[in-house]
Residue frames relative to the residue before (quaternion, step in Angstrom):
aa qw qx qy qz dx dy dz
X 1.0000 0.0000 0.0000 0.0000 0.00 0.00 0.00
X 0.1991 -0.7767 0.5895 0.0977 3.55 -0.89 0.95
X 0.1290 -0.8126 0.5676 0.0298 3.55 -0.70 1.14
X 0.2074 -0.7115 0.6541 0.1514 3.52 -1.24 0.61
X 0.0905 -0.8203 0.5647 -0.0015 3.57 -0.60 1.17
X 0.2428 -0.7260 0.6253 0.1515 3.55 -0.89 0.99
X 0.6622 0.3994 -0.3500 0.5286 3.52 -0.56 1.25
X 0.0520 -0.8192 0.5708 -0.0196 3.53 -1.02 0.84
X 0.8065 0.2738 -0.1210 0.5098 3.57 0.87 -0.94
X 0.5256 0.6508 -0.4112 0.3621 3.60 1.21 -0.17
X 0.7180 -0.4759 0.2934 0.4146 3.54 -1.28 0.35
X 0.7219 0.4280 -0.2618 0.4766 3.59 0.76 -1.00
X 0.6322 0.5387 -0.3426 0.4391 3.60 0.93 -0.81
X 0.6601 0.5046 -0.3185 0.4563 3.59 0.93 -0.82
X 0.6646 0.4774 -0.3107 0.4836 3.59 1.04 -0.70
X 0.5902 0.5498 -0.3672 0.4633 3.60 1.08 -0.59
X 0.6581 0.5052 -0.3075 0.4659 3.58 1.02 -0.78
X 0.7187 0.4598 -0.2511 0.4572 3.58 1.01 -0.79
X 0.7881 0.3693 -0.1436 0.4710 3.57 1.09 -0.68
X 0.2292 0.7959 -0.5302 0.1812 3.59 1.09 0.60
X 0.3995 -0.7143 0.5140 0.2567 3.62 -0.76 0.94
X 0.6550 -0.4822 0.3920 0.4298 3.54 -1.28 0.28
X 0.7904 0.2966 -0.2320 0.4833 3.55 -0.95 0.88
X 0.6554 0.4638 -0.3068 0.5111 3.58 1.32 0.04
X 0.0351 -0.7495 0.6601 0.0360 3.53 -1.09 0.81
X 0.0934 -0.8195 0.5649 0.0239 3.57 -1.10 0.57
X 0.2224 -0.7169 0.6447 0.1450 3.50 -1.25 0.65
X 0.1860 -0.8021 0.5632 0.0693 3.55 -0.78 1.06
X 0.1776 -0.7990 0.5707 0.0662 3.55 -0.77 1.08
X 0.2140 -0.7671 0.5951 0.1075 3.55 -0.64 1.14
X 0.7549 -0.3860 0.2630 0.4603 3.55 -1.30 -0.04
X 0.6260 0.5545 -0.3481 0.4237 3.59 1.05 -0.67
X 0.7176 0.4272 -0.2433 0.4934 3.57 1.11 -0.68
X 0.7973 -0.0370 0.0608 0.5994 3.61 1.06 -0.70
X 0.1186 -0.8108 0.5729 0.0172 3.55 -0.16 1.34
X 0.4074 -0.7429 0.4745 0.2387 3.59 -0.65 1.07
X 0.5538 0.5694 -0.4129 0.4457 3.59 1.23 -0.07
X 0.6920 0.3355 -0.2495 0.5885 3.59 1.36 -0.02
X 0.2125 -0.8397 0.4842 0.1238 3.60 0.31 1.24
X 0.6532 0.5235 -0.3338 0.4334 3.60 0.94 -0.77
X 0.6093 0.5362 -0.3548 0.4641 3.59 1.08 -0.65
X 0.6294 0.5228 -0.3342 0.4678 3.60 1.06 -0.71
X 0.6530 0.5033 -0.3116 0.4724 3.57 0.96 -0.85
X 0.6469 0.5249 -0.3183 0.4524 3.58 1.00 -0.83
X 0.6208 0.5417 -0.3421 0.4518 3.59 1.06 -0.73
X 0.6442 0.5083 -0.3204 0.4732 3.58 1.03 -0.72
X 0.6664 0.5070 -0.3063 0.4528 3.57 0.90 -0.91
X 0.7153 0.4546 -0.2549 0.4655 3.59 1.07 -0.71
X 0.6179 0.5831 -0.3417 0.4018 3.58 1.21 -0.31
X 0.4021 -0.6792 0.5505 0.2718 3.51 -1.35 0.23
X 0.2911 0.8029 -0.4774 0.2067 3.54 1.23 0.48
X 0.3335 -0.7181 0.5770 0.2002 3.52 -1.31 0.52
X 0.7715 0.0768 -0.0542 0.6292 3.55 1.31 -0.29
X 0.1988 -0.7805 0.5852 0.0940 3.59 -1.09 0.73
X 0.1014 -0.7841 0.6119 0.0227 3.56 -0.94 0.99
X 0.1858 -0.7688 0.6009 0.1152 3.57 -0.84 0.97
X 0.0235 0.8092 -0.5823 0.0749 3.55 -0.32 1.31
X 0.5767 0.5546 -0.3803 0.4640 3.59 1.23 0.43
X 0.1169 0.7954 -0.5846 0.1091 3.58 -1.07 0.69
X 0.4742 -0.5618 0.5719 0.3639 3.51 -1.42 0.12
X 0.0261 -0.8424 0.5375 -0.0281 3.60 -0.43 1.18
X 0.4750 0.6475 -0.4543 0.3857 3.61 1.26 0.17
X 0.2493 -0.8349 0.4733 0.1296 3.55 0.23 1.36
X 0.7127 0.4478 -0.2775 0.4631 3.61 0.77 -0.95
X 0.6624 0.5139 -0.3192 0.4418 3.60 0.92 -0.82
X 0.5672 0.6036 -0.3812 0.4107 3.57 1.16 -0.52
X 0.5735 0.6071 -0.3823 0.3955 3.59 1.14 -0.54
X 0.7656 0.3143 -0.1844 0.5301 3.60 1.07 -0.65
X 0.7486 0.3015 -0.1884 0.5596 3.60 1.27 -0.21
X 0.1078 0.8568 -0.5001 0.0647 3.55 0.98 0.83
X 0.6169 0.5546 -0.3616 0.4256 3.61 0.98 -0.71
X 0.6670 0.4845 -0.3004 0.4798 3.58 0.95 -0.86
X 0.6534 0.5079 -0.3125 0.4663 3.57 0.98 -0.84
X 0.6326 0.5414 -0.3300 0.4448 3.57 1.05 -0.75
X 0.6188 0.5363 -0.3508 0.4544 3.59 1.01 -0.71
X 0.7099 0.4630 -0.2551 0.4653 3.56 0.89 -0.99
X 0.7860 0.3633 -0.1708 0.4701 3.59 0.80 -1.02
X 0.7658 0.3600 -0.1858 0.4994 3.57 1.18 -0.49
X 0.7591 0.3968 -0.2182 0.4676 3.55 0.54 -1.20
X 0.6736 0.5122 -0.3104 0.4331 3.60 0.85 -0.92
X 0.6646 0.4724 -0.3324 0.4740 3.67 0.80 -0.79
X 0.6217 0.5408 -0.3431 0.4508 3.59 1.06 -0.67
X 0.6582 0.4948 -0.3038 0.4791 3.57 1.00 -0.85
X 0.6284 0.5242 -0.3318 0.4694 3.58 1.03 -0.75
X 0.6763 0.5055 -0.2944 0.4477 3.56 0.87 -0.97
X 0.6365 0.5165 -0.3299 0.4682 3.59 1.03 -0.72
X 0.6505 0.5070 -0.3176 0.4680 3.58 0.96 -0.86
X 0.6414 0.5113 -0.3194 0.4745 3.58 1.04 -0.75
X 0.6457 0.5242 -0.3213 0.4527 3.59 0.95 -0.86
X 0.6243 0.5485 -0.3327 0.4458 3.57 1.04 -0.80
X 0.7601 0.3683 -0.1828 0.5032 3.58 1.03 -0.82
X 0.4656 -0.6945 0.4342 0.3351 3.57 1.26 -0.06
X 0.4415 0.6961 -0.4482 0.3459 3.58 1.14 0.68
X 0.4682 -0.6429 0.5166 0.3170 3.60 -1.01 0.70
X 0.1436 -0.7858 0.5994 0.0522 3.57 -1.06 0.83
X 0.1139 -0.7935 0.5974 0.0240 3.56 -0.81 1.10
X 0.0425 -0.8197 0.5676 -0.0642 3.54 -0.76 1.13
X 0.3125 -0.7548 0.5514 0.1687 3.58 -0.94 0.92
X 0.0356 -0.7820 0.6222 0.0107 3.56 -0.92 0.95
X 0.4951 -0.7032 0.4794 0.1748 3.54 -1.31 -0.14
X 0.5861 -0.5559 0.4655 0.3615 3.54 -1.32 0.37
X 0.5600 0.6345 -0.3816 0.3717 3.61 1.21 -0.38
X 0.5128 0.6101 -0.4483 0.4048 3.62 1.19 0.07
X 0.6649 0.4595 -0.2953 0.5095 3.61 1.29 -0.22
X 0.5332 -0.6541 0.4394 0.3078 3.57 -1.24 0.41
X 0.4680 -0.7180 0.4212 0.2967 3.59 1.26 -0.06
X 0.4146 0.7165 -0.4716 0.3038 3.59 1.19 0.36
X 0.7986 0.3132 -0.2224 0.4633 3.56 -1.22 0.52
X 0.4667 -0.6674 0.5054 0.2852 3.52 -1.33 -0.30
X 0.5302 0.6257 -0.4162 0.3926 3.61 1.23 -0.16
X 0.5189 -0.6209 0.4759 0.3445 3.61 -1.02 0.72
X 0.4479 -0.6976 0.4939 0.2623 3.56 -0.98 0.86
X 0.3199 -0.7299 0.5785 0.1739 3.54 -0.98 0.96
X 0.6414 -0.5299 0.3747 0.4092 3.62 -1.15 0.43
X 0.7113 0.4663 -0.2525 0.4614 3.58 1.10 -0.69
X 0.4762 0.6937 -0.4391 0.3150 3.62 1.22 -0.14
X 0.6037 -0.5596 0.4149 0.3876 3.60 -1.16 0.53
X 0.3101 -0.7463 0.5640 0.1698 3.55 -1.07 0.78
X 0.0922 0.7834 -0.6067 0.0987 3.56 -1.10 0.75
X 0.1195 -0.8438 0.5184 0.0704 3.60 0.43 1.18
X 0.4618 -0.7060 0.4808 0.2391 3.54 -1.12 0.78
X 0.8315 0.1289 -0.0208 0.5399 3.58 1.11 -0.59
X 0.7763 -0.3827 0.2539 0.4318 3.51 -1.38 -0.04
X 0.6353 0.5331 -0.3457 0.4391 3.59 0.89 -0.85
X 0.6799 0.4850 -0.2917 0.4663 3.58 0.82 -0.96
X 0.6374 0.5266 -0.3338 0.4528 3.59 1.00 -0.77
X 0.6800 0.4849 -0.3056 0.4573 3.59 0.93 -0.85
X 0.6466 0.4994 -0.3264 0.4754 3.59 1.04 -0.70
X 0.6294 0.5199 -0.3336 0.4715 3.58 1.05 -0.70
X 0.6128 0.5368 -0.3425 0.4681 3.59 1.07 -0.72
X 0.6339 0.5255 -0.3256 0.4648 3.57 1.05 -0.73
X 0.6244 0.5327 -0.3357 0.4623 3.57 0.97 -0.81
X 0.6784 0.4992 -0.2955 0.4508 3.56 0.86 -0.99
X 0.6592 0.5134 -0.3089 0.4545 3.58 0.98 -0.83
X 0.6348 0.5210 -0.3265 0.4679 3.58 1.01 -0.79
X 0.6710 0.4906 -0.2987 0.4689 3.57 0.91 -0.87
X 0.6682 0.5205 -0.3011 0.4381 3.58 0.96 -0.88
X 0.5713 0.6129 -0.3848 0.3872 3.60 1.15 -0.54
X 0.4015 -0.7812 0.4125 0.2418 3.57 1.20 -0.41
X 0.5833 0.5941 -0.3812 0.4018 3.62 1.21 0.05
X 0.6595 -0.4555 0.3947 0.4492 3.55 -1.33 0.00
X 0.1271 0.8220 -0.5372 0.1400 3.57 -0.67 1.06
X 0.1717 -0.7082 0.6663 0.1583 3.47 -1.47 0.23
X 0.0976 -0.7285 0.6737 0.0764 3.54 -1.07 0.85
X 0.0977 -0.8165 0.5690 0.0042 3.57 -0.45 1.24
X 0.1583 -0.7843 0.5959 0.0683 3.55 -0.42 1.25
X 0.0339 0.8004 -0.5951 0.0632 3.53 -0.82 1.03
X 0.2559 -0.7814 0.5562 0.1207 3.58 -1.26 0.06
X 0.8799 0.1203 -0.0453 0.4575 3.52 -1.39 0.40
X 0.0841 0.8498 -0.5137 0.0832 3.58 0.83 1.02
X 0.0046 0.8028 -0.5946 0.0452 3.58 -0.91 0.96
X 0.0995 0.7670 -0.6288 0.0798 3.55 -1.23 0.55
X 0.6189 -0.5214 0.4205 0.4101 3.55 -1.31 -0.17
X 0.6680 0.4987 -0.2791 0.4767 3.58 1.31 -0.08
X 0.8316 0.2715 -0.1620 0.4567 3.53 -1.29 0.38
X 0.6298 -0.5100 0.4228 0.4056 3.53 -1.33 -0.39
X 0.2386 0.7584 -0.5805 0.1761 3.57 -0.75 1.03
X 0.7461 -0.4460 0.2702 0.4141 3.55 -1.32 0.28
X 0.6373 0.5365 -0.3440 0.4332 3.60 0.89 -0.84
X 0.7079 0.4581 -0.2766 0.4610 3.57 0.78 -0.97
X 0.6212 0.5301 -0.3423 0.4646 3.59 1.08 -0.67
X 0.6660 0.4973 -0.3062 0.4642 3.59 0.91 -0.89
X 0.6364 0.5209 -0.3389 0.4570 3.60 0.96 -0.75
X 0.6591 0.5035 -0.3140 0.4620 3.58 0.92 -0.85
X 0.7109 0.4451 -0.2680 0.4741 3.59 0.81 -0.99
X 0.6291 0.5575 -0.3346 0.4259 3.58 1.07 -0.72
X 0.6591 0.4846 -0.3064 0.4867 3.57 1.16 -0.53
X 0.7051 0.4846 -0.2491 0.4538 3.56 1.19 -0.61
X 0.8088 0.2748 -0.0948 0.5112 3.59 1.07 -0.73
X 0.5155 -0.6314 0.4890 0.3107 3.51 -1.30 0.43
X 0.8040 0.0244 0.0025 0.5942 3.59 1.14 -0.60
X 0.1516 -0.7675 0.6183 0.0750 3.54 -1.28 0.51
X 0.2973 -0.7047 0.6104 0.2062 3.55 -1.19 0.63
X 0.0162 0.8113 -0.5803 0.0693 3.58 -0.66 1.13
X 0.5621 -0.6323 0.4304 0.3145 3.54 -1.01 0.93
X 0.1600 -0.8248 0.5407 0.0425 3.57 -0.84 1.04
X 0.6752 0.5073 -0.3014 0.4425 3.62 1.23 -0.16
X 0.5731 0.4962 -0.4111 0.5063 3.58 1.24 0.38
X 0.0854 -0.8255 0.5576 -0.0207 3.56 -0.59 1.20
X 0.2434 0.7685 -0.5644 0.1779 3.57 -0.88 0.94
X 0.5363 -0.6248 0.4703 0.3174 3.52 -1.32 -0.26
X 0.3267 -0.7220 0.5730 0.2090 3.62 -0.51 1.10
X 0.1166 -0.8310 0.5438 0.0121 3.58 -0.82 0.97
X 0.3583 -0.7384 0.5256 0.2240 3.61 -0.56 1.09
X 0.5096 -0.6546 0.4654 0.3084 3.58 -0.89 0.92
X 0.5935 0.5773 -0.3642 0.4264 3.59 1.09 -0.65
X 0.6636 0.4938 -0.3030 0.4733 3.59 0.98 -0.81
X 0.6134 0.5341 -0.3477 0.4665 3.59 1.07 -0.70
X 0.6408 0.5276 -0.3216 0.4556 3.58 0.95 -0.87
X 0.6578 0.5015 -0.3139 0.4662 3.59 0.89 -0.88
X 0.6553 0.5112 -0.3128 0.4598 3.58 0.97 -0.84
X 0.6403 0.5253 -0.3339 0.4501 3.59 0.97 -0.79
X 0.6540 0.4899 -0.3271 0.4747 3.60 0.93 -0.77
X 0.6218 0.5267 -0.3418 0.4681 3.59 1.04 -0.71
X 0.6952 0.4630 -0.2812 0.4726 3.59 0.86 -0.89
X 0.5765 0.5678 -0.3836 0.4451 3.60 1.11 -0.54
X 0.6591 0.4922 -0.3016 0.4821 3.57 1.00 -0.84
X 0.6175 0.5496 -0.3308 0.4551 3.57 1.06 -0.79
X 0.6745 0.4942 -0.2892 0.4660 3.56 0.91 -0.93
X 0.6502 0.5124 -0.3207 0.4602 3.58 0.97 -0.78
X 0.6627 0.4891 -0.3002 0.4813 3.57 1.18 -0.52
X 0.6231 -0.6019 0.3144 0.3881 3.57 1.29 0.13
X 0.5126 0.6231 -0.4423 0.3916 3.59 1.23 0.05
X 0.2819 -0.7616 0.5669 0.1383 3.57 -1.22 0.58
X 0.1461 -0.8419 0.5137 0.0771 3.61 0.08 1.22
X 0.2826 -0.7939 0.5013 0.1964 3.62 1.18 -0.44
X 0.7484 -0.2805 0.2587 0.5424 3.58 -0.68 -1.14
X 0.0040 0.7866 -0.6164 0.0356 3.55 -0.89 1.01
X 0.3216 -0.7255 0.5755 0.1976 3.55 -1.22 0.57
X 0.0207 0.7966 -0.6007 0.0647 3.55 -0.99 0.90
X 0.2573 0.7529 -0.5720 0.1993 3.56 -0.43 1.21
X 0.6122 -0.5881 0.3974 0.3484 3.53 -1.23 0.50
X 0.2387 -0.7527 0.5999 0.1291 3.53 -1.29 0.48
X 0.5938 -0.1807 -0.7816 -0.0626 1.54 -2.21 1.21
X 0.6228 -0.5129 0.4137 0.4218 3.57 -1.25 0.30
X 0.0121 0.7997 -0.5960 0.0708 3.54 -1.04 0.82
X 0.4934 -0.6140 0.5052 0.3526 3.58 -1.29 -0.03
X 0.6463 -0.4906 0.3941 0.4315 3.55 -1.26 0.27
X 0.6542 0.5255 -0.3227 0.4380 3.59 0.98 -0.82
X 0.6660 0.4814 -0.3064 0.4804 3.58 0.94 -0.85
X 0.6087 0.5404 -0.3422 0.4695 3.56 1.06 -0.73
X 0.6516 0.5130 -0.3116 0.4638 3.57 0.94 -0.89
X 0.6468 0.5192 -0.3289 0.4516 3.60 0.94 -0.82
X 0.6490 0.5122 -0.3179 0.4640 3.57 1.02 -0.80
X 0.6161 0.5382 -0.3388 0.4646 3.58 1.05 -0.75
X 0.6668 0.4991 -0.3053 0.4616 3.59 0.87 -0.96
X 0.6726 0.5122 -0.3068 0.4372 3.58 0.86 -0.95
X 0.7124 0.4552 -0.2701 0.4607 3.57 0.82 -0.96
X 0.6892 0.4561 -0.2783 0.4894 3.58 1.16 -0.56
X 0.4562 -0.7083 0.4361 0.3163 3.58 1.28 -0.07
X 0.4426 0.6870 -0.4578 0.3500 3.58 1.12 0.66
X 0.4074 -0.7450 0.4829 0.2139 3.59 -0.93 0.91
X 0.3960 0.7436 -0.4651 0.2719 3.61 1.26 -0.06
X 0.3284 -0.7513 0.5482 0.1649 3.57 -0.86 1.05
X 0.2281 -0.7695 0.5841 0.1210 3.58 -0.96 0.88
X 0.1585 -0.7907 0.5892 0.0498 3.57 -0.71 1.15
X 0.4131 -0.7100 0.5173 0.2401 3.58 -0.88 0.95
X 0.0447 0.7674 -0.6393 0.0205 3.55 -1.04 0.85
X 0.4983 -0.6297 0.4904 0.3386 3.61 -1.20 0.40
X 0.6566 -0.5081 0.3759 0.4116 3.57 -1.22 0.39
X 0.6068 0.5836 -0.3485 0.4119 3.58 1.09 -0.69
X 0.6646 0.4943 -0.3006 0.4729 3.59 1.19 -0.48
X 0.7367 0.2954 -0.1951 0.5761 3.60 1.29 -0.10
X 0.0394 -0.8492 0.5265 0.0064 3.61 0.51 1.18
X 0.0693 -0.7743 0.6290 0.0124 3.55 -1.10 0.84
X 0.6496 -0.5264 0.3563 0.4171 3.63 -1.13 0.45
X 0.7579 0.2918 -0.1697 0.5583 3.60 1.04 -0.76
X 0.4196 -0.6786 0.5388 0.2704 3.57 -1.00 0.80
X 0.2525 -0.7531 0.5903 0.1433 3.56 -1.01 0.86
X 0.5013 -0.6376 0.4758 0.3404 3.62 -1.02 0.65
X 0.4355 -0.6902 0.5108 0.2703 3.57 -0.97 0.84
X 0.7608 0.2698 -0.1478 0.5715 3.57 1.07 -0.76
X 0.0153 0.8058 -0.5891 0.0585 3.56 -0.36 1.27
X 0.3182 0.7497 -0.5169 0.2636 3.58 1.21 0.42
X 0.1245 -0.7881 0.6008 0.0501 3.58 -0.95 0.92
X 0.3628 -0.7043 0.5720 0.2126 3.55 -0.96 0.94
X 0.0861 -0.8400 0.5355 -0.0181 3.55 -0.40 1.28
X 0.2521 0.8196 -0.4893 0.1588 3.59 1.24 0.37
X 0.6204 0.5858 -0.3399 0.3955 3.59 1.06 -0.69
X 0.5209 0.6602 -0.4120 0.3508 3.59 1.18 -0.39
X 0.5980 0.6027 -0.3609 0.3858 3.57 1.05 -0.76
X 0.6038 0.5769 -0.3561 0.4192 3.60 1.12 -0.61
X 0.7507 0.3517 -0.1867 0.5272 3.57 1.24 -0.45
X 0.5928 -0.6165 0.3484 0.3836 3.56 1.21 0.47
X 0.5804 0.5716 -0.3704 0.4464 3.57 1.20 0.53
X 0.1113 -0.7674 0.6264 0.0791 3.54 -1.30 0.37
X 0.6302 -0.5118 0.4070 0.4187 3.55 -1.24 0.31
X 0.3903 -0.7158 0.5185 0.2580 3.63 -0.86 0.85
X 0.4586 -0.6459 0.5330 0.2972 3.56 -1.16 0.62
X 0.3360 -0.7807 0.4856 0.2043 3.60 -0.37 1.18
X 0.5767 0.5875 -0.3911 0.4114 3.60 1.15 -0.46
X 0.6443 0.4856 -0.3146 0.5001 3.58 1.05 -0.75
X 0.6408 0.5245 -0.3193 0.4608 3.55 1.02 -0.79
X 0.6271 0.5327 -0.3257 0.4657 3.57 1.04 -0.80
X 0.6476 0.5192 -0.3234 0.4544 3.57 0.93 -0.83
X 0.6333 0.5201 -0.3235 0.4730 3.59 1.03 -0.78
X 0.6508 0.5182 -0.3139 0.4576 3.57 0.97 -0.87
X 0.6684 0.4987 -0.3065 0.4588 3.58 0.88 -0.89
X 0.6443 0.5109 -0.3240 0.4678 3.57 1.00 -0.78
X 0.6524 0.5069 -0.3225 0.4619 3.59 0.96 -0.78
X 0.6609 0.5018 -0.3092 0.4646 3.57 0.96 -0.83
X 0.6445 0.5220 -0.3170 0.4600 3.58 1.05 -0.75
X 0.6653 0.5088 -0.2994 0.4570 3.56 1.08 -0.73
């Protein structure tokens, strides 16, 4: 199977490059080859490729900046995936797209199901929801994989931030009332390759949820990072109200991932993933 992947330096794209299954080859397009701020260029890249499946692992992920640059974020997260999905539909190619728990409002404590009503709290969630709608409207075979709290040994993410601050400070205040599932980028990459095979076999997974288990808070996640890294930094619980940001974050980011079992998948244990990340960073 030959895959065309939008994204090159991001967390998931890098894991897709490292974890290709036997019999899979992939071409990775960075911003220089296909800038998502130019949706038609992305569609043209698909039409010109010999790919059998297309994966969009690129996105606008600057959640706070999206509040003041929503039009630009919408082009990247909404219009570009729609153009890609249309180009794939024209050629009969499966299209896999990564979305987010931010399409929900974070109310309650029950994990959100793929079929639950969506109500994003901010610009980032609105732009990602627009991308979901555009992919579905294109009418081709597709997967929309909603995930949360992505971490890896690459790029900027919570694990690397906590390690840096944990070495610099005696204590940290970390939000304790936002609950979700940290998700290793490596596990997302493996799931995408699995779903690519599913789509090629003619199944229609539609929207699926994929997040790490067990659900936890940012503060508990931070404590686990410190403990496993051997850092003495103390983590103090604070409410979200004590750490204001331009964009509101959902308090409940729990995702119901029960549908994964239909495709031979399960929620990854983020603690094992964290250990792998720490070992890679140490090496």
